[in-house]
N, C-alpha and C positions, 0 to 999 in steps of 0.2 A: 433810298439813299439818293440825294441830289448832289450833283457836281457838274460844273460847267466844263471841266477838263476831262473828257472821256478818253484822252490819250494817257492818262495817269496809269502807271503800272498796275495798280489795284484793279482797274476795270479791264485792262487787257488780259489779266490773269483770269478774271471771271469768264471771259468769252472763250477761253481755250482750256478750261479745266480738264475736260475729258481727253483732249489731245495731249495735254501735258502729262496726264497719268499714263497713257499708252506709250508715249515716247520715253518716259522715265525722267522727264525734266523736273517733275515733282514726285515725291514718294506717297503723299497722302493729300486728301482734301476733306473739307467739312461742308456739308450742305444742311438742309433742314431736318431730314429724317428719312427713314427707309422708303416711305411712299414717294417722296420727291426724288430721292436718289434713284429709285427704279425708273422714273420718268427720264432722268438724265443718263440712264444706263451706266452708272458708275460701277455696277456689278460686273460689267464687261471689261472694265479697265483696271479695277483695283484688285490686287492680289489677296488682300485681306479685307474683311468687313468688320465694323465696330459694334454691331448690334448684339446683345443689348448693351446699353450704356449711353444712350442718347443724353446729351447734356441740356436739352431744351424741353423738359417735360411740361412746362407751363407757359407757352407763349400766349400773350393776351393782345387783343386788338385795342386800339385807342381811337377816340374820336375827338377832334378839336373843334370847338365852336366859339365864335366871337363872343366875348363876355357881354357886350351891350346887346347883341342879338338874343343871347340866352336869357338875360335879365328881362327882356321884352316879351318873352314867351309866357303864356298862361301856365298855371300849375299843371293843368291836364296835358298841355302840349309838352312840358318838361318830362312828365311821366311817360308819355308816348315815346319820346326820343330815348330816354333811358331804357325803356323796355325793349325797343327795337335794337339798340346797341347791345344790350345784354343777350338778347336772343341770337343775334348774329355771332357774337362771341361763342355762345354755347353750340351753335351749329358748326362753326369752324373747329372748335375743340372736339366735338363728336366725330366729325369727318376725319380729322387726323388720328384720333384714338382708334377708330374703326379700321383705318387703312394702314396704320403703322403696326 
């Protein structure tokens, strides 16, 4: 997420999620999933946990490439880029599935 105004309340909230849960300023929060929540130590701050029932069962990665650059690639180079992107997505999904 890109924003030039890091003082926006949305970003201040992200920086203090854990502290806000502890203090009671917020009742709940949502992050990526159990593996990431564990790293953020939300289990220390939240009275209840939501697992199972994650609402992000299929995040996918995306790659953006300039159209003129893409069209200038050879067919074999395009296949390599597509294969690398697909493999990285598979690795990411496997890692999250194994750790969640």
